[in-house]
LOLUMDREN-750482 format. One line per field, with one value per residue (C-alpha): residue number from 1; x, y, z; residue in three letters. Coordinates in steps of 0.02 Angstrom, whole numbers, plus 50000, padded with zeros to 5 digits. Layout:
N
num [NUM_...]
x [X_...]
y [Y_...]
z [Z_...]
residuo [Ala_...]
***
This chain:
103
num [1_2_3_4_5_6_7_8_9_10_11_12_13_14_15_16_17_18_19_20_21_22_23_24_25_26_27_28_29_30_31_32_33_34_35_36_37_38_39_40_41_42_43_44_45_46_47_48_49_50_51_52_53_54_55_56_57_58_59_60_61_62_63_64_65_66_67_68_69_70_71_72_73_74_75_76_77_78_79_80_81_82_83_84_85_86_87_88_89_90_91_92_93_94_95_96_97_98_99_100_101_102_103]
x [50000_50147_50221_50370_50456_50594_50469_50376_50536_50583_50416_50419_50598_50550_50570_50394_50304_50240_50165_50046_49986_49923_49912_50028_50013_50092_50066_50090_50100_50009_49891_49726_49633_49773_49745_49559_49595_49720_49591_49470_49598_49649_49466_49436_49584_49525_49355_49436_49543_49418_49532_49495_49618_49570_49594_49621_49637_49707_49774_49902_49919_49835_49862_49821_49810_49781_49745_49647_49487_49436_49598_49568_49645_49813_49935_49925_49987_49832_49894_50067_49986_49872_50020_50111_49957_49946_50131_50113_49956_50031_50191_50088_49996_50152_50117_50274_50296_50307_50440_50357_50416_50340_50173]
y [50000_50118_50176_50277_50189_50321_50461_50357_50321_50506_50554_50415_50456_50633_50650_50721_50586_50427_50270_50196_50030_50070_50259_50404_50536_50703_50833_51020_51158_51323_51433_51349_51459_51433_51245_51265_51374_51245_51106_51202_51221_51038_50987_51092_51009_50837_50870_50928_50772_50649_50582_50631_50624_50606_50772_50790_50964_50989_51143_51217_51051_50975_50796_50728_50541_50467_50291_50223_50150_50079_49979_49893_50031_50021_50158_50195_50330_50430_50443_50504_50633_50691_50701_50813_50925_50936_50980_51118_51190_51185_51271_51405_51440_51446_51283_51196_51006_50930_50794_50623_50599_50765_50746]
z [50000_50024_49859_49920_50065_50074_50101_50230_50323_50323_50398_50527_50577_50629_50817_50832_50732_50813_50745_50871_50805_50632_50651_50616_50751_50785_50921_50902_51031_51012_51111_51150_51024_50898_50915_50885_50733_50668_50689_50578_50439_50446_50446_50290_50201_50259_50184_50022_50003_50079_50215_50395_50541_50723_50812_50999_51075_51251_51338_51216_51125_50973_50918_50746_50711_50540_50480_50332_50400_50230_50223_50389_50496_50408_50362_50176_50057_50102_50281_50230_50114_50255_50374_50249_50236_50426_50440_50310_50387_50562_50504_50418_50581_50688_50781_50842_50838_51012_51031_51046_51225_51279_51191]
residuo [Met_Leu_Lys_Asp_Arg_Thr_Glu_Ala_Asp_Arg_Leu_Leu_Asp_Ala_Ala_Glu_Thr_Leu_Thr_Glu_Gly_Asp_Glu_Ile_Ser_Lys_Thr_Phe_Gly_His_Thr_Tyr_His_Gly_Cys_Val_His_Leu_Ala_Met_Tyr_Val_Ala_Ala_Lys_Ala_Arg_Glu_Val_Gly_His_His_Pro_Asp_Ile_Asp_Ile_Arg_Trp_Gln_Arg_Ile_Arg_Phe_Gly_Thr_Thr_Thr_His_Asp_Ala_Gly_His_Arg_Ile_Thr_Asp_Leu_Asp_Phe_Ala_Met_Ala_Arg_His_Ile_Asp_Ala_Ile_Ala_Ala_Gly_His_Gly_Ala_Lys_Pro_Val_Pro_Ala_Gly_Asp_Ala]
***
């Protein structure tokens, strides 16, 4: 299901990115309202591309998790594409990745 293993490895090697079971997850730090704003932009992109991450907002933290439900909850190219969208949107809004151990 994964076409570009090198790209997948690069994303998964990032200190802020976790794979938990069959999910890619990443947490960002921002103000609480910044996190809510970020969730809205990611939700709009998810609707546009037809692939929806789980979103969990806590105080000054937002966590995104993505897996492909239609593929039996496995990580597919759709998840890596969504993770790239999330990274770009987060960077554009000034959200900072939280190291996996601090998330």
